[in-house]
C-alpha positions in Angstrom: -28.4 -0.9 7.3 -25.8 0.9 5.3 -24.6 4.0 7.1 -24.6 7.1 4.7 -23.8 10.7 5.2 -27.5 11.3 5.1 -28.0 9.2 8.2 -25.1 10.8 10.0 -26.4 14.3 9.3 -29.9 13.3 10.4 -28.5 11.9 13.7 -26.5 15.0 14.3 -29.4 17.3 13.7 -31.6 15.1 15.9 -29.2 15.7 18.7 -29.3 19.5 18.1 -33.2 19.4 18.1 -33.4 17.4 21.3 -30.9 19.8 22.9 -32.7 23.0 21.9 -36.3 21.9 22.5 -37.5 20.6 25.8 -40.1 18.5 24.1 -41.0 17.7 20.5 -44.4 16.0 20.1 -45.1 14.1 16.9 -48.7 13.3 15.9 -50.3 11.4 13.0 -47.2 9.6 11.8 -49.5 6.6 11.1 -51.0 8.6 8.3 -47.7 8.4 6.3 -47.8 5.7 3.6 -45.0 3.2 4.2 -44.2 3.0 0.5 -44.7 4.9 -2.7 -43.9 8.5 -3.7 -44.9 11.3 -1.3 -44.8 15.1 -1.3 -44.8 16.4 2.2 -46.1 20.0 2.5 -45.4 21.8 5.7 -47.0 25.0 7.1 -46.9 27.5 8.7 -43.2 27.9 7.7 -42.0 29.6 10.9 -38.3 28.6 10.7 -36.4 28.2 7.4 -34.1 25.5 8.8 -35.8 23.9 11.8 -39.0 23.1 9.9 -37.2 20.9 7.4 -35.2 19.2 10.1 -38.3 18.3 12.1 -39.9 16.9 8.9 -36.9 14.8 8.2 -36.6 13.6 11.7 -40.2 12.5 12.3 -41.5 11.4 8.9 -40.1 7.9 9.4 -39.1 7.9 5.7 -36.1 9.5 4.0 -37.3 13.0 2.9 -35.4 15.1 0.4 -36.0 18.7 1.1 -36.5 21.5 -1.5 -34.2 24.3 -0.5 -33.9 27.7 -2.1 -30.5 28.6 -3.6 -30.6 31.8 -1.6 -30.5 29.9 1.7 -27.2 28.3 0.7 -25.7 31.8 0.4 -25.9 32.1 4.2 -22.6 30.2 4.4 -20.3 27.6 3.1 -21.4 25.0 5.6 -25.0 25.3 4.7 -24.2 24.3 1.2 -22.2 21.3 2.5 -25.1 20.1 4.6 -27.5 20.7 1.8 -25.5 18.4 -0.4 -25.1 15.8 2.4 -28.9 15.5 2.8 -29.3 15.4 -1.0 -31.5 18.6 -1.0 -33.2 19.7 -4.2 -31.9 23.2 -4.9 -34.5 25.7 -6.2 -33.7 28.9 -8.0 -36.5 31.3 -7.2 -37.2 34.4 -9.4 -37.5 36.6 -6.2 -33.9 35.6 -5.2 -32.7 37.2 -8.5 -35.0 40.2 -8.3 -33.9 43.8 -8.3 -35.7 47.0 -7.3 -37.3 48.7 -10.2 -36.2 52.2 -11.1 -38.7 55.0 -10.6 -42.3 54.5 -9.7 -45.3 52.8 -11.4 -49.0 53.6 -11.4 -52.3 52.7 -12.9 -53.5 55.6 -15.1 -57.2 55.9 -14.2 -57.7 58.0 -17.4 -57.0 54.9 -19.5 -59.6 52.2 -19.8 -57.0 49.4 -20.0 -56.3 47.9 -16.5 -53.4 45.9 -18.1 -51.4 48.9 -19.1 -49.0 50.1 -16.4 -47.3 53.5 -16.6 -44.0 54.5 -15.1 -42.4 57.6 -13.8 -38.6 57.8 -14.4 -38.6 54.1 -15.1 -36.4 52.1 -17.5 -38.6 49.2 -18.5 -36.6 48.5 -21.7 -33.5 47.9 -19.7 -34.8 46.3 -16.6 -37.6 44.1 -18.0 -38.2 41.5 -20.7 -41.3 39.8 -21.9 -41.9 36.9 -19.4 -40.5 38.9 -16.4 -42.8 39.7 -13.5 -43.3 42.9 -11.6 -44.1 42.6 -7.9 -45.8 45.3 -5.7 -44.7 46.1 -2.2 -45.7 43.9 0.7 -46.7 41.1 -1.7 -49.8 43.1 -2.7 -49.7 41.7 -6.2 -47.6 40.0 -8.9 -48.1 40.0 -12.7 -46.2 38.9 -15.8 -45.0 41.3 -18.4 -46.4 40.6 -21.9 -45.3 43.6 -23.8 -42.8 46.5 -23.3 -44.1 49.5 -25.2 -41.4 52.0 -24.0 -39.3 52.9 -20.9 -42.4 54.2 -19.2 -45.2 51.9 -20.4 -45.8 48.1 -20.2 -48.6 45.7 -20.6 -49.2 42.9 -18.0 -50.9 39.6 -18.3 -53.2 39.8 -15.3 -54.7 43.0 -13.9 -54.2 43.9 -10.3 -57.6 43.5 -8.6 -56.9 43.4 -4.9 -57.8 46.5 -2.9 -54.3 47.0 -1.5 -52.8 46.7 -4.9 -55.2 49.2 -6.4 -54.6 51.6 -3.5 -50.8 51.8 -4.0 -51.1 51.9 -7.8 -53.5 54.8 -7.8 -51.9 56.8 -5.0 -50.2 60.2 -5.9 -46.7 59.6 -7.1 -47.2 55.9 -7.8 -45.5 53.0 -6.0 -42.2 51.2 -5.9 -41.9 47.8 -7.5 -39.6 44.8 -8.0 -38.4 43.3 -11.3 -38.3 39.5 -11.2 -36.7 37.6 -14.1 -38.1 34.5 -15.7 -36.4 31.3 -14.4 -36.6 28.1 -16.4 -37.6 25.4 -13.9 -37.7 22.5 -16.4 -34.5 20.9 -15.0 -35.9 21.1 -11.5 -39.2 19.4 -12.6 -37.2 16.7 -14.3 -35.3 16.0 -11.0 -38.5 16.0 -9.0 -40.3 13.7 -11.5 -37.4 11.3 -11.5 -37.4 11.1 -7.7 -41.1 10.6 -7.5 -41.0 7.9 -10.2 -38.4 6.1 -8.0 -40.9 6.1 -5.1 -39.0 8.7 -3.0 -40.3 11.5 -0.7 -39.9 15.2 -1.2 -40.4 17.9 1.4 -41.8 21.3 0.3 -42.9 24.4 2.2 -45.4 26.0 -0.3 -45.5 29.4 1.4 -42.1 29.9 -0.2 -40.4 31.7 2.8 -40.4 31.7 6.5 -42.5 34.1 8.5 -43.9 34.7 12.0 -47.5 35.4 11.2 -50.3 33.4 12.7 -52.0 32.9 9.4 -50.7 31.4 6.1 -49.1 33.6 3.5 -50.3 32.8 -0.1 -49.2 29.3 -1.1 -47.1 28.9 -4.2 -48.6 26.6 -6.9 -45.3 24.8 -7.7 -46.3 21.8 -5.6 -49.4 21.4 -7.7 -47.4 21.5 -11.0 -45.0 19.0 -9.6 -47.6 16.5 -8.4 -49.9 16.7 -11.5 -46.9 16.9 -13.9 -45.4 13.8 -12.5 -48.6 11.8 -12.6 -49.4 13.1 -16.1 -46.0 12.0 -17.4 -46.3 8.6 -15.8 -50.0 7.4 -15.8 -49.2 4.5 -13.4 -47.7 6.8 -10.8 -49.7 7.4 -7.6 -48.3 10.4 -5.8 -49.7 11.1 -2.3 -49.5 14.6 -0.7 -49.1 14.5 3.1 -49.9 17.8 4.8 -47.8 18.6 7.8 -48.7 21.2 10.5 -45.9 22.8 12.5 -46.4 24.6 15.9 -43.8 26.3 18.0 -44.2 27.8 21.5 -41.7 30.5 22.3 -39.6 29.4 19.3 -36.7 31.7 20.1 -36.3 30.5 23.6 -34.0 27.7 24.6 -35.8 24.5 25.9 -39.1 25.5 24.3 -41.6 23.1 22.8 -42.6 22.1 19.3 -45.4 20.0 17.7 -45.4 18.4 14.3 -48.6 16.8 13.1 -49.1 14.7 9.9 -52.5 14.7 8.3 -54.1 12.0 6.3 -52.7 11.7 2.7 -54.3 13.5 -0.1 -55.2 11.4 -3.2 -55.2 13.2 -6.5 -58.6 13.1 -8.3 -58.2 11.6 -11.8 -60.2 14.5 -13.3 -57.5 16.9 -12.3 -54.9 15.0 -14.1 -57.1 14.9 -17.2 -57.5 18.7 -17.0 -53.8 19.2 -16.5 -53.1 17.2 -19.7 -55.2 19.7 -21.7 -52.7 22.6 -21.1 -53.8 26.3 -21.2 -56.6 27.4 -18.9 -57.5 23.8 -18.0 -54.0 23.2 -16.6 -54.2 26.3 -14.5 -57.7 25.4 -13.3 -56.4 21.9 -12.3 -53.5 23.4 -10.4 -55.8 25.9 -8.7 -58.2 23.3 -7.6 -55.4 21.1 -6.1 -54.0 24.1 -4.3 -57.4 24.8 -2.8 -57.5 21.2 -1.5 -54.0 21.5 -0.1 -54.9 24.8 1.6 -58.0 23.4 3.2 -56.2 20.4 4.5 -53.3 22.4 5.9 -55.8 24.7 7.7 -57.0 21.7 9.7 -53.5 21.1 11.0 -52.5 24.7 11.7 -54.2 25.1 15.1 -53.1 28.4 16.6 -53.0 28.2 20.4 -51.5 30.6 22.9 -49.6 27.9 24.8 -48.7 24.2 24.7 -51.3 23.2 27.2 -54.1 24.8 25.2 -53.0 23.0 22.1 -52.9 19.7 24.0 -56.5 20.2 25.0 -57.4 20.9 21.3 -55.7 17.6 20.3 -57.7 15.7 22.9 -60.9 17.2 21.5 -59.9 16.4 18.0 -59.3 12.8 19.0 -62.8 12.3 20.4 -64.6 14.6 18.0 -62.8 14.1 14.6 -62.9 16.9 12.1 -64.8 15.6 9.1 -63.9 17.1 5.6 
């Protein structure tokens, strides 16, 4: 076998993982197809760096991780390692975001829920059509479709969640974030090319690491990548392999970790047909695929207080399989 920098880096990080963790248990690797394009989706995304390393180490196939450009800014060596493992660099709008000036609110005296009003805002300077505004604590996100003035804009999708409505109607309004539009066409071209070549890509659809016991909202990019690649190449059969990650005392030296691979998800042909129609049909196809992905990830994200309890759960699952 030809020794490459990819292999050397993988061996090096394998040593690091085995040193830090007392035990790493891998389950379900037989579910991974031995050939053909795969998109691995991992969750919950507890550690920005370790999650990807575990996926690369135990997938038994070369996996090219999707890494945010912002992560490379942590240091020069991170960028070197990202290039060594042939990572796919992703520019995210939120990494280019800036705090919005002033406050925004939803004027209850106006009948239009798509019209957002500002206090001491500078919408004409900070926003453009196609930009997005984000509410605090990820309460909501919507695209700007029209900039009327420095203090008034129109958004594409109204904020309906109770938390979003609460902060938008509170006295004095709420802070917000301005997120620019990022053209991802080059990224999709790279992904499509790799999938067409039968390679494997690793994605963490939550978009950022966190320490919550439940998932944070999944980003739909993985659905666009999968359906887009298969729509562009009708003979392509992309499989999505869900991957559950569990850590026990993750910040403690010599702790334990479990990585479990679920059975591959086959893409229903009707979703590809809908995707090809563009517009609302395309969004519906992506939403349906994201629902499938979410449900399959939930089966693997077993939250247990300790390693022994999780082991008992795995034994139960072995003898009483969960049926979709």
